[in-house]
N, C-alpha and C positions, 0 to 999 in steps of 0.2 A: 644238417645232414652232410656226412662226409662224401666227397666226390673225388675219385681217383681217376686221372686221365693219363693214359700212356701216349707219348708223342715222340716224334723225331723231326728236327728241322728239315725243311725241304732240301737244303743244300748238303745234308749229311745222310749217308747210307743208313737205311732202316733195316737191320737184320731180322730175319724171321724168328730168331730164337729169343730175343729180349728187347725191351723198350730202351731207347736211348735216353729218354727222360720220363719222369713221372711228376705230374702236377697234382698236388693235394690241396683241396679247398674245403673249408668247413670242418676240419678235423679238430676234435677236442682232446684227443689222447694219441700219443705216439708210444709205441713199444720198441725198445732197443733190445734185441735178443743177442746175448753173448754167443760166441762161437760154440757150436754144438759138435761134439765128437761122439764116437761110438763107445758108450759105457755099458758094462753088464750091471746086474742088480747089486753087486758088491762095490761098484765104482772102479772096477778095473777095465782096461781096454777090452772091447768085445770084438769077436769075429776074426781074431788073428790078423792075417794080412789079406783077407778076402775083401777086395775093394767094393764089390757090389753089395755085399751084406753090410759093410760099414756105411756106405752111402745111404742105403735105405734106412738104417738105424738113425743116422744123422737127421734125415728129413722127417722121420717119425718123431724124433725128439724136438726138432724145430717146430713142427706142427703142434705138438703137445704144449710147448712153452707159449706159443702164440695163442692157442685156445685158452690156456690158463689166464692169459691177460685180457680175455674177452674178445678176441679177434679170430679171424680165420686166414688161411693161406691166401684168399682173395684180397685180403687187406695188406699184404706185403708189398711195399713200394721199392725196397732195395735189398739185394742179396750180395754178399761177398763170399766167394768160395776159394778156399786154399787147398791146393793139391800138392802132394809130395812128388808127384810125377805127372807131367803134362800129358803123358800117354793115356791117362785115365779119362781124358776129356770126352772122347766119343762115348764111352760107357756111361759116364756121368750124365751126358745129355739125355739119353734114353730114360735113365732112372729119375732124373729131375722132372722130366715130362710126365711121369706117372703121378707126381704130386701137384705140379703147377699147370699142366697142359703145355701146348706147343709154344706159347709166347710168354716169356717170363717178365717180371717187372725189371726195372733197371738192375743190371747185374755186372759184377766185376769178378773175373776169375784169375787167380794168381798161382803160379807154380813156385813153391818154396823148398828150401833144403830139408826142413824138418818141422814137425809139430811138437807139442809138449811131451809126447811119449813116442818112442820109435815105432810102435805098433800102429799108430794112427796114420791113415793115409789121406784123410779128408776132414776138413772143418768148415762149417758154414755159419755165418752170422746174418742177421736180418733186421730190417726196420719195417714196422707195420704202422698204419695210420687208421684210426677209427674215431 
């Protein structure tokens, strides 16, 4: 049986928003989910430059990819989020909480100059264990 334990060393600050570390024992399968961006049904960038709509689409896509691999968002042990503008951070936190709850797995957030298309404002990749 897979056991996922979130932790932080006593000497390291434990933020309320995410785990500093994740210990996985008994896992038989790992899912590595490529960075998800907001696509429409034709494979074009979706939602223009609407950050909230793109972020929700990204997390719906991430959830669908994880479920297709036989897991759920509860099985995610690591997230990496790329933002084209760090000012989206606060808005992102509330949207991410809709999908993961108040405390995330281990998480890294990076502001970058651009993604694969200029319309995309956010990309998220994940690792899940089951």
